[in-house]
N, CA, C and O atoms as a DFTB+ gen file, in Angstrom:
716 C
 N C O
     1  1     110.983      -2.647     -42.102
     2  2     111.695      -3.214     -43.232
     3  2     112.671      -2.163     -43.784
     4  3     112.271      -1.030     -44.049
     5  1     113.945      -2.535     -43.956
     6  2     114.922      -1.565     -44.456
     7  2     114.654      -1.175     -45.913
     8  3     113.939      -1.867     -46.639
     9  1     115.236      -0.067     -46.313
    10  2     115.079       0.451     -47.667
    11  2     116.454       0.716     -48.282
    12  3     117.474       0.699     -47.592
    13  1     116.458       0.958     -49.586
    14  2     117.694       1.337     -50.260
    15  2     118.274       2.585     -49.608
    16  3     119.481       2.673     -49.380
    17  1     117.416       3.538     -49.312
    18  2     117.892       4.793     -48.711
    19  2     118.560       4.542     -47.357
    20  3     119.538       5.208     -47.014
    21  1     118.039       3.591     -46.593
    22  2     118.650       3.277     -45.302
    23  2     120.014       2.608     -45.491
    24  3     120.924       2.836     -44.695
    25  1     120.166       1.797     -46.522
    26  2     121.483       1.205     -46.829
    27  2     122.493       2.299     -47.134
    28  3     123.616       2.283     -46.629
    29  1     122.087       3.240     -47.959
    30  2     122.970       4.339     -48.339
    31  2     123.331       5.167     -47.112
    32  3     124.494       5.528     -46.927
    33  1     122.348       5.469     -46.276
    34  2     122.614       6.248     -45.064
    35  2     123.529       5.497     -44.098
    36  3     124.376       6.104     -43.443
    37  1     123.360       4.196     -44.012
    38  2     124.230       3.385     -43.161
    39  2     125.681       3.501     -43.628
    40  3     126.588       3.646     -42.809
    41  1     125.897       3.437     -44.924
    42  2     127.251       3.609     -45.460
    43  2     127.773       5.021     -45.183
    44  3     128.934       5.199     -44.817
    45  1     126.911       6.016     -45.360
    46  2     127.318       7.410     -45.119
    47  2     127.667       7.656     -43.648
    48  3     128.681       8.280     -43.334
    49  1     126.820       7.160     -42.765
    50  2     126.970       7.456     -41.338
    51  2     128.001       6.587     -40.631
    52  3     128.734       7.075     -39.771
    53  1     128.066       5.316     -40.979
    54  2     128.954       4.395     -40.252
    55  2     130.142       3.927     -41.078
    56  3     131.009       3.215     -40.571
    57  1     130.189       4.320     -42.341
    58  2     131.220       3.828     -43.249
    59  2     132.601       4.421     -43.057
    60  3     133.547       4.016     -43.732
    61  1     132.731       5.365     -42.154
    62  2     134.041       5.990     -41.959
    63  2     134.869       5.265     -40.904
    64  3     135.958       5.712     -40.542
    65  1     134.352       4.154     -40.419
    66  2     135.110       3.353     -39.462
    67  2     136.165       2.535     -40.206
    68  3     136.092       2.342     -41.420
    69  1     137.128       2.072     -39.452
    70  2     138.225       1.282     -40.006
    71  2     137.694      -0.008     -40.613
    72  3     136.778      -0.632     -40.077
    73  1     138.274      -0.393     -41.729
    74  2     137.911      -1.661     -42.354
    75  2     138.856      -2.750     -41.863
    76  3     139.802      -3.119     -42.559
    77  1     138.599      -3.256     -40.677
    78  2     139.274      -4.423     -40.127
    79  2     140.787      -4.478     -40.246
    80  3     141.327      -5.505     -40.659
    81  1     141.484      -3.414     -39.899
    82  2     142.941      -3.436     -39.927
    83  2     143.535      -3.116     -41.287
    84  3     144.757      -3.108     -41.433
    85  1     142.716      -2.857     -42.268
    86  2     143.189      -2.505     -43.610
    87  2     143.384      -0.988     -43.694
    88  3     142.882      -0.256     -42.841
    89  1     144.108      -0.511     -44.712
    90  2     144.396       0.928     -44.804
    91  2     143.286       1.767     -45.442
    92  3     143.548       2.847     -45.970
    93  1     142.052       1.272     -45.392
    94  2     140.897       1.993     -45.942
    95  2     139.743       1.923     -44.947
    96  3     139.747       1.103     -44.029
    97  1     138.760       2.794     -45.144
    98  2     137.557       2.759     -44.318
    99  2     136.558       1.767     -44.913
   100  3     136.741       1.276     -46.027
   101  1     135.518       1.485     -44.165
   102  2     134.446       0.622     -44.672
   103  2     133.859       1.193     -45.962
   104  3     133.636       0.458     -46.924
   105  1     133.610       2.507     -45.980
   106  2     133.037       3.138     -47.171
   107  2     133.997       3.085     -48.351
   108  3     133.584       2.765     -49.466
   109  1     135.265       3.390     -48.128
   110  2     136.246       3.298     -49.219
   111  2     136.298       1.887     -49.787
   112  3     136.360       1.700     -51.002
   113  1     136.273       0.905     -48.909
   114  2     136.298      -0.497     -49.346
   115  2     135.052      -0.826     -50.174
   116  3     135.150      -1.476     -51.215
   117  1     133.906      -0.387     -49.719
   118  2     132.655      -0.639     -50.443
   119  2     132.698       0.013     -51.826
   120  3     132.359      -0.623     -52.824
   121  1     133.107       1.262     -51.884
   122  2     133.171       1.981     -53.158
   123  2     134.195       1.352     -54.100
   124  3     133.943       1.234     -55.299
   125  1     135.331       0.955     -53.572
   126  2     136.343       0.319     -54.413
   127  2     135.869      -1.033     -54.942
   128  3     136.138      -1.381     -56.092
   129  1     135.176      -1.784     -54.116
   130  2     134.642      -3.078     -54.562
   131  2     133.639      -2.875     -55.693
   132  3     133.685      -3.569     -56.709
   133  1     132.737      -1.923     -55.509
   134  2     131.745      -1.626     -56.547
   135  2     132.419      -1.118     -57.814
   136  3     132.009      -1.471     -58.920
   137  1     133.445      -0.297     -57.661
   138  2     134.184       0.228     -58.799
   139  2     134.845      -0.908     -59.579
   140  3     134.814      -0.914     -60.809
   141  1     135.439      -1.864     -58.877
   142  2     136.028      -3.039     -59.537
   143  2     134.967      -3.779     -60.350
   144  3     135.207      -4.162     -61.495
   145  1     133.806      -3.973     -59.756
   146  2     132.714      -4.664     -60.444
   147  2     132.284      -3.891     -61.684
   148  3     132.078      -4.469     -62.751
   149  1     132.156      -2.600     -61.531
   150  2     131.731      -1.759     -62.652
   151  2     132.775      -1.781     -63.769
   152  3     132.421      -1.805     -64.948
   153  1     134.042      -1.771     -63.408
   154  2     135.118      -1.811     -64.401
   155  2     135.113      -3.110     -65.203
   156  3     135.588      -3.147     -66.338
   157  1     134.577      -4.166     -64.612
   158  2     134.480      -5.460     -65.298
   159  2     133.114      -5.663     -65.947
   160  3     132.765      -6.779     -66.332
   161  1     132.345      -4.588     -66.067
   162  2     131.020      -4.637     -66.715
   163  2     130.090      -5.668     -66.074
   164  3     129.339      -6.357     -66.765
   165  1     130.151      -5.762     -64.759
   166  2     129.259      -6.669     -64.027
   167  2     127.827      -6.142     -64.122
   168  3     127.596      -4.973     -64.433
   169  1     126.890      -7.016     -63.851
   170  2     125.476      -6.628     -63.826
   171  2     125.235      -5.624     -62.700
   172  3     126.038      -5.507     -61.775
   173  1     124.126      -4.908     -62.791
   174  2     123.755      -3.969     -61.729
   175  2     123.646      -4.700     -60.388
   176  3     124.052      -4.174     -59.351
   177  1     123.099      -5.903     -60.420
   178  2     122.941      -6.683     -59.182
   179  2     124.288      -7.024     -58.562
   180  3     124.445      -6.971     -57.342
   181  1     125.254      -7.372     -59.391
   182  2     126.564      -7.738     -58.855
   183  2     127.343      -6.495     -58.405
   184  3     128.124      -6.564     -57.455
   185  1     127.137      -5.376     -59.074
   186  2     127.727      -4.117     -58.595
   187  2     127.143      -3.782     -57.220
   188  3     127.869      -3.367     -56.317
   189  1     125.839      -3.963     -57.068
   190  2     125.193      -3.721     -55.773
   191  2     125.753      -4.659     -54.710
   192  3     126.022      -4.235     -53.586
   193  1     125.928      -5.928     -55.058
   194  2     126.493      -6.893     -54.106
   195  2     127.903      -6.465     -53.698
   196  3     128.273      -6.559     -52.528
   197  1     128.680      -6.002     -54.662
   198  2     130.042      -5.552     -54.357
   199  2     130.017      -4.357     -53.400
   200  3     130.800      -4.299     -52.451
   201  1     129.127      -3.419     -53.649
   202  2     129.011      -2.249     -52.775
   203  2     128.588      -2.647     -51.364
   204  3     129.100      -2.109     -50.382
   205  1     127.658      -3.584     -51.267
   206  2     127.002      -3.886     -49.988
   207  2     127.511      -5.151     -49.298
   208  3     126.980      -5.529     -48.253
   209  1     128.520      -5.811     -49.852
   210  2     128.910      -7.125     -49.321
   211  2     129.332      -7.096     -47.857
   212  3     129.187      -8.102     -47.163
   213  1     129.841      -5.991     -47.377
   214  2     130.281      -5.914     -45.980
   215  2     129.372      -5.058     -45.105
   216  3     129.776      -4.627     -44.025
   217  1     128.159      -4.813     -45.559
   218  2     127.250      -3.971     -44.778
   219  2     126.966      -4.574     -43.395
   220  3     126.620      -3.856     -42.457
   221  1     127.115      -5.873     -43.284
   222  2     126.934      -6.527     -41.987
   223  2     127.880      -6.002     -40.920
   224  3     127.550      -6.019     -39.734
   225  1     129.074      -5.529     -41.336
   226  2     130.009      -4.923     -40.375
   227  2     129.426      -3.660     -39.749
   228  3     129.816      -3.262     -38.651
   229  1     128.493      -3.038     -40.453
   230  2     127.909      -1.785     -39.972
   231  2     126.613      -2.005     -39.191
   232  3     126.000      -1.051     -38.713
   233  1     126.208      -3.253     -39.068
   234  2     124.934      -3.564     -38.416
   235  2     125.082      -4.045     -36.973
   236  3     124.085      -4.326     -36.309
   237  1     126.294      -4.139     -36.496
   238  2     126.504      -4.581     -35.114
   239  2     127.302      -3.528     -34.360
   240  3     127.787      -2.561     -34.947
   241  1     127.428      -3.725     -33.077
   242  2     128.125      -2.743     -32.236
   243  2     129.483      -3.250     -31.758
   244  3     130.046      -2.707     -30.808
   245  1     130.008      -4.279     -32.403
   246  2     131.318      -4.789     -32.004
   247  2     132.401      -3.781     -32.375
   248  3     132.230      -3.015     -33.324
   249  1     133.504      -3.770     -31.647
   250  2     134.597      -2.856     -31.993
   251  2     135.286      -3.286     -33.292
   252  3     135.188      -4.441     -33.707
   253  1     135.985      -2.337     -33.926
   254  2     136.695      -2.621     -35.167
   255  2     137.716      -3.742     -35.011
   256  3     137.985      -4.470     -35.966
   257  1     138.284      -3.887     -33.823
   258  2     139.325      -4.891     -33.606
   259  2     138.779      -6.196     -33.018
   260  3     139.531      -6.960     -32.411
   261  1     137.492      -6.455     -33.190
   262  2     136.891      -7.686     -32.653
   263  2     137.639      -8.947     -33.105
   264  3     137.810      -9.860     -32.297
   265  1     138.095      -9.034     -34.377
   266  2     138.839     -10.237     -34.768
   267  2     140.110     -10.457     -33.942
   268  3     140.509     -11.598     -33.709
   269  1     140.744      -9.365     -33.500
   270  2     141.943      -9.504     -32.667
   271  2     141.623     -10.197     -31.350
   272  3     142.497     -10.798     -30.726
   273  1     140.365     -10.109     -30.932
   274  2     139.918     -10.762     -29.700
   275  2     139.283     -12.122     -29.966
   276  3     138.668     -12.713     -29.078
   277  1     139.437     -12.619     -31.201
   278  2     138.915     -13.937     -31.548
   279  2     137.429     -13.956     -31.849
   280  3     136.795     -15.007     -31.750
   281  1     136.861     -12.814     -32.216
   282  2     135.420     -12.731     -32.469
   283  2     135.154     -12.613     -33.969
   284  3     135.646     -11.699     -34.630
   285  1     134.375     -13.547     -34.488
   286  2     133.889     -13.474     -35.870
   287  2     132.517     -12.812     -35.808
   288  3     131.607     -13.315     -35.148
   289  1     132.374     -11.697     -36.489
   290  2     131.107     -10.959     -36.423
   291  2     130.029     -11.506     -37.358
   292  3     128.938     -10.941     -37.434
   293  1     130.315     -12.586     -38.064
   294  2     129.386     -13.206     -39.026
   295  2     128.673     -12.148     -39.884
   296  3     127.465     -12.206     -40.111
   297  1     129.466     -11.191     -40.344
   298  2     128.918     -10.068     -41.100
   299  2     128.231     -10.492     -42.387
   300  3     127.286      -9.840     -42.831
   301  1     128.696     -11.575     -42.988
   302  2     128.067     -12.025     -44.232
   303  2     126.621     -12.466     -43.991
   304  3     125.754     -12.238     -44.835
   305  1     126.363     -13.089     -42.859
   306  2     125.000     -13.516     -42.529
   307  2     124.139     -12.327     -42.094
   308  3     122.974     -12.227     -42.478
   309  1     124.712     -11.433     -41.296
   310  2     123.964     -10.230     -40.891
   311  2     123.573      -9.410     -42.123
   312  3     122.428      -8.975     -42.255
   313  1     124.527      -9.207     -43.010
   314  2     124.259      -8.445     -44.220
   315  2     123.238      -9.122     -45.109
   316  3     122.338      -8.473     -45.642
   317  1     123.376     -10.420     -45.266
   318  2     122.443     -11.195     -46.086
   319  2     121.010     -11.050     -45.562
   320  3     120.093     -10.759     -46.331
   321  1     120.820     -11.253     -44.259
   322  2     119.474     -11.161     -43.681
   323  2     118.886      -9.757     -43.835
   324  3     117.690      -9.603     -44.085
   325  1     119.711      -8.760     -43.689
   326  2     119.272      -7.369     -43.844
   327  2     118.887      -7.103     -45.301
   328  3     117.820      -6.556     -45.579
   329  1     119.755      -7.492     -46.215
   330  2     119.566      -7.167     -47.630
   331  2     118.455      -7.973     -48.301
   332  3     117.874      -7.513     -49.284
   333  1     118.147      -9.175     -47.784
   334  2     117.072      -9.973     -48.405
   335  2     115.711      -9.298     -48.275
   336  3     114.768      -9.647     -48.986
   337  1     115.613      -8.344     -47.376
   338  2     114.363      -7.604     -47.227
   339  2     114.185      -6.541     -48.316
   340  3     113.116      -5.945     -48.444
   341  1     115.240      -6.313     -49.093
   342  2     115.224      -5.254     -50.094
   343  2     115.494      -5.770     -51.506
   344  3     114.827      -5.366     -52.460
   345  1     116.470      -6.661     -51.634
   346  2     117.015      -7.025     -52.935
   347  2     116.763      -8.485     -53.311
   348  3     116.474      -9.316     -52.449
   349  1     116.876      -8.791     -54.614
   350  2     116.723     -10.171     -55.085
   351  2     117.974     -11.012     -54.782
   352  3     119.011     -10.496     -54.367
   353  1     117.837     -12.307     -55.005
   354  2     118.936     -13.246     -54.760
   355  2     120.212     -12.889     -55.519
   356  3     121.309     -13.155     -55.028
   357  1     120.092     -12.302     -56.685
   358  2     121.275     -11.956     -57.475
   359  2     122.164     -10.947     -56.748
   360  3     123.350     -10.836     -57.059
   361  1     121.611     -10.220     -55.795
   362  2     122.385      -9.314     -54.940
   363  2     122.771     -10.026     -53.652
   364  3     123.932      -9.989     -53.243
   365  1     121.814     -10.667     -53.017
   366  2     122.040     -11.163     -51.655
   367  2     122.864     -12.450     -51.582
   368  3     123.624     -12.637     -50.632
   369  1     122.731     -13.315     -52.541
   370  2     123.487     -14.577     -52.473
   371  2     124.998     -14.354     -52.570
   372  3     125.736     -14.950     -51.786
   373  1     125.493     -13.526     -53.493
   374  2     126.940     -13.272     -53.471
   375  2     127.409     -12.640     -52.158
   376  3     128.518     -12.918     -51.703
   377  1     126.586     -11.803     -51.552
   378  2     126.929     -11.233     -50.249
   379  2     127.066     -12.353     -49.217
   380  3     128.049     -12.404     -48.477
   381  1     126.092     -13.235     -49.172
   382  2     126.115     -14.349     -48.211
   383  2     127.309     -15.269     -48.448
   384  3     127.854     -15.846     -47.507
   385  1     127.707     -15.401     -49.703
   386  2     128.731     -16.373     -50.073
   387  2     130.151     -15.814     -50.159
   388  3     131.078     -16.572     -50.442
   389  1     130.351     -14.522     -49.925
   390  2     131.698     -13.993     -50.135
   391  2     132.712     -14.506     -49.114
   392  3     133.899     -14.587     -49.429
   393  1     132.287     -14.848     -47.921
   394  2     133.207     -15.450     -46.953
   395  2     133.458     -16.914     -47.303
   396  3     134.617     -17.326     -47.338
   397  1     132.421     -17.724     -47.566
   398  2     132.707     -19.080     -48.032
   399  2     133.557     -19.102     -49.307
   400  3     134.336     -20.035     -49.505
   401  1     133.423     -18.100     -50.166
   402  2     134.250     -18.040     -51.375
   403  2     135.726     -17.887     -51.017
   404  3     136.587     -18.473     -51.673
   405  1     136.020     -17.105     -49.984
   406  2     137.414     -16.992     -49.533
   407  2     137.913     -18.339     -49.026
   408  3     139.018     -18.767     -49.361
   409  1     137.106     -18.993     -48.230
   410  2     137.476     -20.317     -47.712
   411  2     137.679     -21.310     -48.858
   412  3     138.597     -22.130     -48.826
   413  1     136.813     -21.228     -49.867
   414  2     136.896     -22.089     -51.051
   415  2     138.217     -21.849     -51.795
   416  3     138.950     -22.793     -52.091
   417  1     138.510     -20.588     -52.092
   418  2     139.730     -20.268     -52.836
   419  2     140.979     -20.678     -52.062
   420  3     141.958     -21.128     -52.657
   421  1     140.951     -20.524     -50.741
   422  2     142.089     -20.951     -49.928
   423  2     142.243     -22.465     -49.939
   424  3     143.359     -22.983     -49.929
   425  1     141.123     -23.167     -49.960
   426  2     141.172     -24.623     -50.018
   427  2     141.632     -25.147     -51.369
   428  3     142.232     -26.218     -51.456
   429  1     141.353     -24.397     -52.409
   430  2     141.723     -24.798     -53.776
   431  2     143.147     -24.412     -54.144
   432  3     143.778     -25.079     -54.963
   433  1     143.664     -23.329     -53.540
   434  2     144.941     -22.786     -54.002
   435  2     145.742     -22.197     -52.850
   436  3     145.337     -21.211     -52.235
   437  1     146.866     -22.806     -52.572
   438  2     147.737     -22.266     -51.527
   439  2     148.284     -20.900     -51.934
   440  3     148.544     -20.060     -51.072
   441  1     148.460     -20.670     -53.228
   442  2     148.970     -19.372     -53.672
   443  2     147.955     -18.258     -53.384
   444  3     148.339     -17.123     -53.102
   445  1     146.659     -18.588     -53.455
   446  2     145.646     -17.586     -53.092
   447  2     145.792     -17.228     -51.618
   448  3     145.749     -16.054     -51.248
   449  1     145.959     -18.225     -50.800
   450  2     146.101     -18.009     -49.358
   451  2     147.288     -17.096     -49.058
   452  3     147.193     -16.229     -48.189
   453  1     148.393     -17.277     -49.758
   454  2     149.587     -16.473     -49.483
   455  2     149.421     -15.026     -49.934
   456  3     150.202     -14.166     -49.524
   457  1     148.417     -14.735     -50.772
   458  2     148.189     -13.373     -51.250
   459  2     147.262     -12.570     -50.331
   460  3     147.117     -11.360     -50.507
   461  1     146.647     -13.219     -49.371
   462  2     145.734     -12.516     -48.474
   463  2     146.492     -11.567     -47.551
   464  3     147.624     -11.841     -47.153
   465  1     145.856     -10.456     -47.221
   466  2     146.442      -9.521     -46.268
   467  2     146.412     -10.147     -44.874
   468  3     145.603     -11.041     -44.623
   469  1     147.271      -9.698     -43.971
   470  2     147.258     -10.249     -42.608
   471  2     145.877     -10.182     -41.936
   472  3     145.474     -11.167     -41.317
   473  1     145.128      -9.060     -42.029
   474  2     143.795      -9.078     -41.414
   475  2     142.858     -10.118     -42.052
   476  3     142.014     -10.698     -41.369
   477  1     143.012     -10.346     -43.349
   478  2     142.171     -11.328     -44.019
   479  2     142.541     -12.754     -43.595
   480  3     141.673     -13.621     -43.496
   481  1     143.815     -12.987     -43.350
   482  2     144.255     -14.298     -42.853
   483  2     143.679     -14.533     -41.452
   484  3     143.216     -15.629     -41.138
   485  1     143.714     -13.497     -40.619
   486  2     143.146     -13.613     -39.272
   487  2     141.659     -13.934     -39.340
   488  3     141.183     -14.834     -38.648
   489  1     140.927     -13.201     -40.169
   490  2     139.484     -13.454     -40.254
   491  2     139.213     -14.841     -40.838
   492  3     138.241     -15.490     -40.451
   493  1     140.056     -15.301     -41.760
   494  2     139.892     -16.652     -42.320
   495  2     139.911     -17.705     -41.210
   496  3     139.094     -18.626     -41.207
   497  1     140.827     -17.566     -40.286
   498  2     140.906     -18.515     -39.167
   499  2     139.596     -18.513     -38.373
   500  3     139.091     -19.570     -37.995
   501  1     139.052     -17.318     -38.123
   502  2     137.812     -17.206     -37.355
   503  2     136.608     -17.730     -38.139
   504  3     135.610     -18.144     -37.550
   505  1     136.707     -17.709     -39.456
   506  2     135.590     -18.108     -40.320
   507  2     135.623     -19.588     -40.698
   508  3     134.796     -20.044     -41.487
   509  1     136.566     -20.332     -40.145
   510  2     136.596     -21.769     -40.385
   511  2     137.773     -22.273     -41.186
   512  3     137.892     -23.478     -41.406
   513  1     138.651     -21.383     -41.632
   514  2     139.834     -21.793     -42.380
   515  2     139.498     -22.270     -43.780
   516  3     138.338     -22.228     -44.192
   517  1     140.513     -22.727     -44.521
   518  2     140.282     -23.220     -45.876
   519  2     139.285     -24.380     -45.896
   520  3     139.247     -25.195     -44.974
   521  1     138.491     -24.443     -46.947
   522  2     137.514     -25.530     -47.086
   523  2     138.219     -26.865     -47.284
   524  3     139.304     -26.939     -47.860
   525  1     137.582     -27.901     -46.798
   526  2     138.035     -29.270     -47.045
   527  2     137.620     -29.670     -48.466
   528  3     136.852     -28.962     -49.117
   529  1     138.127     -30.794     -48.932
   530  2     137.763     -31.281     -50.265
   531  2     136.255     -31.494     -50.379
   532  3     135.668     -31.215     -51.424
   533  1     135.627     -31.984     -49.318
   534  2     134.182     -32.212     -49.329
   535  2     133.418     -30.890     -49.395
   536  3     132.433     -30.768     -50.124
   537  1     133.877     -29.910     -48.631
   538  2     133.239     -28.590     -48.659
   539  2     133.402     -27.934     -50.031
   540  3     132.479     -27.293     -50.534
   541  1     134.572     -28.099     -50.624
   542  2     134.821     -27.545     -51.956
   543  2     133.854     -28.149     -52.964
   544  3     133.248     -27.426     -53.755
   545  1     133.706     -29.471     -52.940
   546  2     132.800     -30.146     -53.881
   547  2     131.368     -29.652     -53.711
   548  3     130.669     -29.431     -54.700
   549  1     130.930     -29.479     -52.485
   550  2     129.563     -28.998     -52.234
   551  2     129.414     -27.547     -52.695
   552  3     128.397     -27.189     -53.290
   553  1     130.413     -26.717     -52.427
   554  2     130.339     -25.301     -52.795
   555  2     130.284     -25.137     -54.314
   556  3     129.640     -24.216     -54.817
   557  1     130.947     -26.012     -55.031
   558  2     130.964     -25.926     -56.490
   559  2     129.589     -26.164     -57.106
   560  3     129.374     -25.851     -58.277
   561  1     128.674     -26.706     -56.343
   562  2     127.316     -26.956     -56.828
   563  2     126.411     -25.730     -56.700
   564  3     125.295     -25.726     -57.218
   565  1     126.886     -24.698     -56.017
   566  2     126.058     -23.524     -55.772
   567  2     125.844     -22.735     -57.067
   568  3     126.817     -22.424     -57.754
   569  1     124.607     -22.407     -57.415
   570  2     124.367     -21.666     -58.659
   571  2     124.962     -20.257     -58.661
   572  3     125.090     -19.652     -59.725
   573  1     125.326     -19.728     -57.504
   574  2     125.918     -18.396     -57.419
   575  2     127.436     -18.447     -57.240
   576  3     128.053     -17.449     -56.868
   577  1     128.034     -19.605     -57.505
   578  2     129.478     -19.783     -57.334
   579  2     130.275     -18.724     -58.093
   580  3     131.121     -18.053     -57.501
   581  1     130.022     -18.564     -59.378
   582  2     130.818     -17.631     -60.182
   583  2     130.704     -16.202     -59.673
   584  3     131.708     -15.495     -59.580
   585  1     129.500     -15.773     -59.345
   586  2     129.323     -14.416     -58.822
   587  2     130.021     -14.252     -57.474
   588  3     130.626     -13.213     -57.211
   589  1     129.940     -15.259     -56.632
   590  2     130.599     -15.194     -55.320
   591  2     132.119     -15.096     -55.481
   592  3     132.775     -14.360     -54.744
   593  1     132.670     -15.824     -56.429
   594  2     134.119     -15.783     -56.650
   595  2     134.554     -14.444     -57.242
   596  3     135.604     -13.916     -56.877
   597  1     133.764     -13.902     -58.138
   598  2     134.081     -12.574     -58.683
   599  2     134.058     -11.534     -57.560
   600  3     134.972     -10.718     -57.442
   601  1     133.010     -11.571     -56.738
   602  2     132.904     -10.640     -55.620
   603  2     134.088     -10.799     -54.671
   604  3     134.641      -9.807     -54.196
   605  1     134.469     -12.017     -54.399
   606  2     135.591     -12.267     -53.491
   607  2     136.868     -11.606     -53.991
   608  3     137.610     -11.013     -53.209
   609  1     137.120     -11.706     -55.271
   610  2     138.352     -11.128     -55.826
   611  2     138.316      -9.596     -55.766
   612  3     139.335      -8.956     -55.507
   613  1     137.137      -9.016     -56.007
   614  2     137.018      -7.561     -55.879
   615  2     137.212      -7.148     -54.429
   616  3     137.842      -6.131     -54.141
   617  1     136.671      -7.940     -53.528
   618  2     136.825      -7.689     -52.093
   619  2     138.316      -7.651     -51.744
   620  3     138.759      -6.774     -51.002
   621  1     139.075      -8.588     -52.270
   622  2     140.512      -8.647     -51.981
   623  2     141.268      -7.459     -52.561
   624  3     142.238      -6.994     -51.964
   625  1     140.842      -6.969     -53.701
   626  2     141.525      -5.864     -54.381
   627  2     141.202      -4.504     -53.777
   628  3     141.993      -3.571     -53.917
   629  1     140.079      -4.371     -53.120
   630  2     139.536      -3.075     -52.716
   631  2     140.096      -2.587     -51.389
   632  3     139.360      -2.388     -50.423
   633  1     141.404      -2.399     -51.358
   634  2     142.065      -1.987     -50.114
   635  2     143.177      -0.986     -50.405
   636  3     144.225      -1.011     -49.759
   637  1     142.949      -0.109     -51.376
   638  2     143.984       0.818     -51.836
   639  2     143.719       2.215     -51.251
   640  3     142.704       2.838     -51.566
   641  1     144.621       2.698     -50.411
   642  2     144.415       4.028     -49.824
   643  2     144.320       5.112     -50.913
   644  3     145.087       5.120     -51.876
   645  1     143.369       6.007     -50.730
   646  2     143.196       7.187     -51.579
   647  2     142.853       6.884     -53.037
   648  3     143.064       7.740     -53.895
   649  1     142.345       5.722     -53.338
   650  2     141.936       5.414     -54.709
   651  2     140.691       6.231     -55.038
   652  3     139.748       6.279     -54.248
   653  1     140.690       6.864     -56.189
   654  2     139.524       7.652     -56.621
   655  2     138.496       6.717     -57.238
   656  3     138.806       5.910     -58.115
   657  1     137.279       6.844     -56.762
   658  2     136.160       6.049     -57.274
   659  2     134.978       6.993     -57.496
   660  3     134.988       8.125     -57.014
   661  1     133.969       6.531     -58.220
   662  2     132.737       7.319     -58.246
   663  2     132.191       7.440     -56.821
   664  3     132.465       6.593     -55.970
   665  1     131.420       8.497     -56.570
   666  2     130.887       8.713     -55.214
   667  2     129.745       7.751     -54.893
   668  3     129.218       7.064     -55.767
   669  1     129.388       7.725     -53.638
   670  2     128.302       6.873     -53.171
   671  2     127.002       7.146     -53.923
   672  3     126.258       6.211     -54.219
   673  1     126.721       8.387     -54.230
   674  2     125.478       8.716     -54.948
   675  2     125.391       8.013     -56.302
   676  3     124.303       7.638     -56.739
   677  1     126.525       7.835     -56.960
   678  2     126.557       7.105     -58.238
   679  2     126.030       5.684     -58.037
   680  3     125.207       5.203     -58.816
   681  1     126.507       5.021     -56.994
   682  2     126.086       3.642     -56.732
   683  2     124.694       3.570     -56.123
   684  3     123.985       2.581     -56.305
   685  1     124.300       4.614     -55.403
   686  2     122.933       4.660     -54.863
   687  2     121.926       4.617     -56.005
   688  3     120.880       3.978     -55.888
   689  1     122.231       5.286     -57.097
   690  2     121.331       5.260     -58.263
   691  2     121.224       3.847     -58.830
   692  3     120.147       3.441     -59.269
   693  1     122.300       3.108     -58.828
   694  2     122.270       1.717     -59.289
   695  2     121.395       0.888     -58.356
   696  3     120.590       0.077     -58.814
   697  1     121.551       1.089     -57.050
   698  2     120.722       0.352     -56.076
   699  2     119.241       0.634     -56.299
   700  3     118.422      -0.285     -56.281
   701  1     118.904       1.880     -56.506
   702  2     117.486       2.256     -56.709
   703  2     116.914       1.602     -57.952
   704  3     115.722       1.299     -58.001
   705  1     117.744       1.381     -58.950
   706  2     117.280       0.759     -60.185
   707  2     117.001      -0.729     -60.072
   708  3     116.368      -1.307     -60.956
   709  1     117.456      -1.348     -59.014
   710  2     117.275      -2.796     -58.848
   711  2     115.974      -3.132     -58.145
   712  3     115.322      -4.116     -58.496
   713  1     115.584      -2.342     -57.169
   714  2     114.421      -2.697     -56.371
   715  2     113.110      -2.385     -57.056
   716  3     112.044      -2.635     -56.493
């Protein structure tokens, strides 16, 4: 069974890989997402979800450019299954839902779709594209909708090269306080 310490080590050891064609590493993206959450006074659980939402990318052996080859790594599901062994639903559900949240926002707003980075547009295609009206209606019933949408927006913002954030140890302390 994984532990908080193993999550932190996974970020430390594998987080220096490219974040899917974006100008930041996996670790930089995770730290920036958590920093965005913290700046908005999110709960400890949602800060943890922001930090760990893409941990699924670090749990497989696919190359960084797998989406270019038409491969969806289903990182949200890998991360969710890994994290449910450690954290409560308030952490894991937003992680599981951050990809459907992108699909939801694209289905609701064409302007949101036009703001996505090229790598995010590519992954959207692999993840099923914008939600249909029926999918949108069903997604709106999810009790974690608001948290998933907040996480999604932080995910979109967290791609700034050389942005200064608190270090991983700062967020590791938050993770330890949840379990």
